[in-house]
C-alpha positions as CSV (number, residue, x, y, z in Angstrom):
1,M,-0.6,80.0,143.3
2,P,0.1,78.0,139.9
3,K,-0.8,79.2,136.7
4,K,-2.6,76.6,134.7
5,S,-0.4,75.5,131.8
6,K,-0.9,76.1,128.1
7,L,0.1,74.1,125.1
8,S,1.5,75.8,122.0
9,I,2.0,74.1,118.7
10,G,5.3,75.8,116.6
11,L,5.4,75.2,112.7
12,D,8.0,75.6,110.4
13,L,6.5,75.3,107.0
14,G,10.3,75.4,105.6
15,S,11.0,74.9,101.4
16,S,12.4,71.4,102.0
17,Y,11.1,69.9,105.6
18,I,7.8,70.6,107.9
19,K,9.1,70.8,111.7
20,A,6.9,71.0,114.8
21,V,7.3,71.7,118.3
22,K,4.2,71.3,120.5
23,I,5.9,73.5,124.2
24,E,4.0,73.9,127.1
25,H,4.3,77.0,129.6
26,T,3.3,76.6,133.1
27,N,5.1,79.0,136.0
28,N,7.9,80.3,133.1
29,H,9.3,77.2,132.9
30,Y,8.5,75.5,128.6
31,L,8.1,72.4,128.3
32,I,8.9,69.7,124.9
33,K,6.4,67.5,124.8
34,D,6.5,66.1,121.1
35,F,9.2,67.2,117.9
36,I,8.4,65.9,114.3
37,L,10.5,66.7,111.2
38,K,9.5,65.8,107.7
39,K,11.3,65.9,104.6
40,I,9.7,67.3,101.8
41,D,10.1,65.9,99.0
42,P,9.3,66.5,95.1
43,S,6.0,63.4,95.1
44,S,5.1,65.1,98.1
45,N,1.0,66.4,98.6
46,L,1.9,69.2,100.9
47,P,-1.3,69.8,102.3
48,I,-1.5,66.0,102.8
49,L,2.4,65.9,104.3
50,I,1.3,69.4,106.9
51,K,-2.0,67.2,107.9
52,D,-0.9,64.1,108.8
53,T,2.3,66.6,110.8
54,L,-0.6,68.3,113.2
55,E,-2.4,65.2,113.6
56,K,0.4,63.3,115.2
57,I,1.5,66.2,116.7
58,N,-1.7,68.4,117.7
59,S,-4.6,65.4,118.6
60,Q,-5.6,68.8,120.8
61,K,-5.8,71.0,117.7
62,V,-4.6,74.0,119.7
63,P,-4.2,77.0,116.6
64,V,-0.6,76.6,115.0
65,N,2.0,79.3,115.1
66,I,2.9,79.8,112.5
67,S,5.8,82.3,110.5
68,L,6.9,83.2,107.4
69,S,10.1,84.9,104.7
70,G,11.3,85.9,102.1
71,Q,10.7,87.9,98.8
72,N,7.3,88.8,99.7
73,V,7.8,89.5,103.7
74,V,10.2,92.5,104.4
75,C,11.0,94.4,107.6
76,R,12.2,97.6,107.9
77,Y,13.6,99.6,111.0
78,V,13.5,103.1,111.0
79,N,14.1,105.7,113.2
80,I,10.7,108.3,113.3
81,P,9.4,111.6,115.0
82,L,8.9,110.6,118.6
83,L,5.1,109.6,118.9
84,A,2.9,108.7,121.8
85,D,1.4,105.0,121.0
86,D,-1.7,105.5,120.2
87,E,0.4,108.1,117.6
88,F,2.2,105.2,115.9
89,K,-0.2,102.4,115.6
90,N,-2.6,106.0,113.5
91,A,0.4,106.5,111.6
92,L,1.5,103.4,110.7
93,K,-0.1,103.1,108.2
94,F,0.7,106.3,106.8
95,E,4.6,106.2,107.6
96,I,4.7,102.0,106.0
97,T,3.5,103.6,102.6
98,K,6.8,105.5,102.4
99,Y,9.3,102.2,103.5
100,I,8.0,99.3,102.1
101,P,8.0,97.9,98.2
102,F,4.9,96.4,97.7
103,S,1.0,98.6,96.9
104,P,-1.2,99.3,100.4
105,Q,-4.0,97.4,98.4
106,D,-1.6,93.9,98.1
107,I,0.0,94.2,102.4
108,Y,-0.5,93.0,105.8
109,F,1.2,94.8,107.6
110,D,2.3,95.7,111.8
111,G,4.8,98.0,113.4
112,C,6.3,98.3,116.9
113,I,8.3,100.6,119.2
114,L,11.8,99.3,119.6
115,K,12.7,102.1,122.2
116,K,12.7,105.6,122.5
117,D,14.8,108.6,122.4
118,T,13.8,111.5,124.0
119,Q,16.4,114.3,124.3
120,Q,17.1,113.4,119.8
121,N,13.0,113.3,119.6
122,K,13.5,110.0,117.8
123,M,12.4,106.5,118.2
124,L,13.3,103.4,116.8
125,V,10.3,101.7,114.7
126,L,10.0,97.9,113.3
127,M,7.5,97.8,110.6
128,V,6.6,94.4,108.9
129,A,4.6,94.2,105.4
130,A,3.6,91.0,104.3
131,K,1.7,90.4,100.3
132,K,-1.9,89.2,101.4
133,D,-1.6,87.3,98.6
134,Y,1.0,84.9,100.4
135,L,-0.3,84.9,104.4
136,N,-3.5,83.8,102.8
137,Q,-2.1,80.7,101.4
138,R,-0.5,80.0,104.3
139,I,-3.5,80.3,106.5
140,S,-5.7,78.1,104.0
141,L,-3.1,75.5,104.1
142,I,-3.3,75.2,108.0
143,K,-7.4,75.9,107.9
144,D,-8.1,73.5,105.1
145,V,-6.0,70.5,106.7
146,G,-9.1,71.0,109.8
147,F,-6.9,73.6,112.5
148,T,-6.7,76.9,113.0
149,V,-3.7,79.6,113.2
150,N,-3.2,81.0,116.2
151,L,-0.9,83.7,115.0
152,V,1.9,84.9,112.2
153,H,5.0,86.1,112.5
154,V,8.4,86.4,110.5
155,D,11.5,83.3,110.5
156,S,14.0,86.0,111.3
157,L,12.1,88.0,114.0
158,V,11.4,84.2,115.8
159,L,14.5,83.8,115.9
160,S,15.6,86.5,117.7
161,D,13.2,85.3,119.9
162,C,14.5,81.7,120.4
163,F,17.9,82.6,121.0
164,N,17.0,85.3,123.4
165,F,14.6,83.0,125.7
166,N,18.0,80.6,125.4
167,F,21.0,82.8,126.0
168,S,19.9,86.8,126.4
169,K,21.3,86.4,130.2
170,Q,24.3,85.4,130.0
171,P,27.3,88.1,130.7
172,E,29.5,87.7,128.0
173,L,26.7,89.5,125.5
174,A,25.5,92.5,128.0
175,N,26.5,95.0,126.4
176,K,27.5,93.2,122.7
177,T,26.1,93.5,119.5
178,V,25.6,90.1,117.5
179,A,24.6,88.6,114.4
180,L,22.2,85.6,114.3
181,L,22.3,83.1,111.0
182,N,19.3,80.7,110.4
183,I,21.1,78.2,106.8
184,G,17.9,77.0,105.8
185,S,17.7,75.1,102.0
186,S,15.7,78.6,100.3
187,F,16.9,81.3,102.8
188,S,19.2,82.4,105.1
189,N,17.3,84.2,107.8
190,L,20.0,87.3,109.4
191,N,19.3,89.2,112.6
192,I,21.9,91.9,113.8
193,M,20.9,92.7,117.6
194,E,21.9,94.7,119.8
195,E,21.7,94.1,123.6
196,S,18.7,91.4,122.7
197,L,16.9,93.9,120.3
198,T,17.0,93.0,117.1
199,V,17.6,96.0,115.0
200,L,18.5,94.4,111.8
201,S,16.7,91.7,109.8
202,R,16.9,89.8,106.2
203,D,16.3,86.9,104.3
204,I,19.7,86.3,101.9
205,R,18.6,84.2,99.6
206,I,21.9,82.6,99.7
207,A,21.4,79.1,101.1
208,G,21.6,74.6,101.2
209,N,19.7,74.4,98.2
210,D,22.9,77.1,96.3
211,I,25.5,74.4,97.8
212,T,24.0,71.6,96.6
213,L,23.5,73.6,93.1
214,K,27.4,73.8,93.7
215,I,28.2,70.0,94.5
216,S,26.5,69.1,91.4
217,T,28.2,70.9,89.1
218,D,31.6,70.4,90.6
219,L,31.0,66.7,90.6
220,S,29.0,66.5,87.5
221,C,25.6,64.2,89.5
222,S,22.2,65.4,89.7
223,F,20.8,67.5,92.2
224,E,19.6,64.7,94.0
225,D,22.3,62.9,94.1
226,A,24.6,66.4,95.9
227,E,22.1,66.6,98.5
228,K,22.6,62.8,99.1
229,I,26.5,63.2,99.1
230,K,26.1,66.7,101.3
231,I,24.2,65.2,104.0
232,Q,27.0,62.1,103.6
233,A,29.8,65.0,104.3
234,S,28.5,65.3,108.3
235,T,29.8,62.2,108.8
236,D,32.7,61.4,106.3
237,E,35.5,62.9,106.3
238,N,36.5,62.1,103.0
239,K,33.0,62.8,101.3
240,L,33.7,65.9,102.8
241,Q,36.9,67.1,101.6
242,S,35.2,66.3,98.2
243,I,31.8,68.7,98.3
244,K,34.6,71.3,100.6
245,P,35.6,73.7,97.4
246,S,31.4,74.2,96.4
247,L,30.9,74.7,100.1
248,E,34.0,77.5,100.6
249,N,32.6,78.7,97.1
250,V,28.8,79.1,98.0
251,L,30.0,80.2,101.7
252,S,32.0,82.9,100.3
253,L,29.1,84.8,98.8
254,L,27.0,84.3,101.4
255,A,30.1,86.1,103.4
256,Q,29.4,88.3,101.5
257,E,25.8,89.3,101.9
258,L,27.0,89.2,105.7
259,R,29.4,91.1,105.2
260,I,27.3,94.4,103.1
261,S,24.6,94.3,106.6
262,F,27.0,94.5,108.8
263,D,29.1,97.7,107.2
264,Y,25.1,98.9,106.4
265,Y,24.5,98.4,110.2
266,E,27.7,100.2,111.5
267,T,27.6,102.8,109.4
268,Q,24.3,103.0,111.3
269,S,25.4,103.0,114.5
270,I,28.3,103.1,117.1
271,S,28.9,99.1,117.3
272,T,30.0,97.0,115.5
273,V,28.8,92.9,115.1
274,E,32.0,91.2,117.7
275,K,29.9,87.3,117.2
276,L,28.4,85.2,114.5
277,Y,25.5,82.8,116.4
278,L,24.6,79.8,113.5
279,C,21.7,77.5,113.4
280,G,20.1,76.1,110.3
281,G,20.5,72.2,109.0
282,Q,22.8,73.3,106.9
283,L,25.5,73.2,110.0
284,L,24.8,69.4,110.0
285,I,27.8,69.9,107.5
286,K,31.4,69.8,108.9
287,D,33.4,73.5,108.8
288,V,30.7,75.7,108.0
289,A,31.1,77.5,111.0
290,D,35.1,77.5,110.6
291,I,34.6,78.8,107.0
292,L,32.8,81.5,108.3
293,A,34.5,82.8,111.0
294,H,37.3,82.8,108.2
295,L,36.0,84.7,105.4
296,L,34.4,87.5,108.2
297,G,37.5,87.6,110.7
298,I,34.7,87.7,113.7
299,E,33.9,84.5,116.7
300,T,31.4,82.6,114.8
301,L,29.5,79.9,116.5
302,V,26.6,77.3,116.4
303,F,23.5,77.7,118.9
304,N,22.2,75.3,120.8
305,P,17.6,76.6,120.8
306,L,17.4,73.5,123.3
307,E,20.0,75.1,125.7
308,N,16.5,76.6,128.2
309,F,14.2,73.7,127.6
310,E,12.7,70.9,129.3
311,F,12.3,67.6,128.1
312,D,8.9,65.4,128.9
313,K,9.7,62.2,130.2
314,N,8.3,60.2,127.0
315,L,10.4,62.5,124.6
316,N,13.2,60.6,122.5
317,V,16.2,63.4,123.6
318,T,18.8,61.8,122.0
319,E,16.4,62.6,118.3
320,I,15.6,65.6,119.4
321,K,19.2,66.4,120.1
322,Q,20.4,65.3,116.8
323,A,17.4,67.3,114.9
324,S,18.2,70.9,117.5
325,L,20.0,72.6,114.7
326,Q,16.9,72.3,112.4
327,L,14.3,73.3,115.1
328,A,15.3,77.1,116.0
329,V,12.0,78.6,113.6
330,A,9.3,76.2,115.6
331,L,10.7,76.7,118.8
332,G,10.4,80.2,118.4
333,L,7.0,80.0,117.4
334,G,6.6,77.6,120.3
335,L,7.2,80.0,123.2
336,R,4.3,82.4,121.6
């Protein structure tokens, strides 16, 4: 008997853009009904921008899925002694204080068991903590404009949900360890995944705004003009060549951070990172994947977050495909 369809709203509140998607779930089919991409300018009134976005995409007032990133959120992957599921939930509040650099009274936290090793009597667990003030502020932004929050996730983990939905069944990824990198404006979200399971995630404070700032310095122009030049470089080869030294400089710093993460992972595992998959608005600039591939010495690909989604007949498919690299987190939230 067919299941009743369900609507979900994924809302990604970035530092430069608000990204929202509406997805209808029916019998394991995920239909994108609508999407919105709005630029956040320095003069923008964020609550009004959020209200306008949600009123346009969410007239049914479906509870919204949001996610967090940055220095106020911490994910830790830890091996601890083997416990039953209910024992782990009880132990979590004590275990998390050993690994999270925040005061227990200042955080909301959660965790889950990723895999159990009965032979070694241990298990790999994920622990996540977010500062209360930060999370409360995010929820208030939604509530104050007349909507409610369904769930709160973490950008890097949502990214892995989106990737798995689209690519986990591809045979060439079987038994492979890959990295996912979403290059945003303020942060780059990194995941390392073993056979579709995330085993390391972090937010790196090197991203698109750093590229813009470097262009501004190198070309002696304002940040706003540098951002315009960077956008133009996605279609203008002369503009691309003018910013390429700036781009390579910042990407070399990002590659260093990625290599540190890869090396740390590889000291803890028998596997190595074999591929890097990229998404995010900065991939609109040509050559980003090629530069990172050269710097890291591994195969680097741009992944399409829309691969396995279906499109509503009234959706502007050309527009959403053009925006797809910026929508991975919103799409991952919409899967929930």
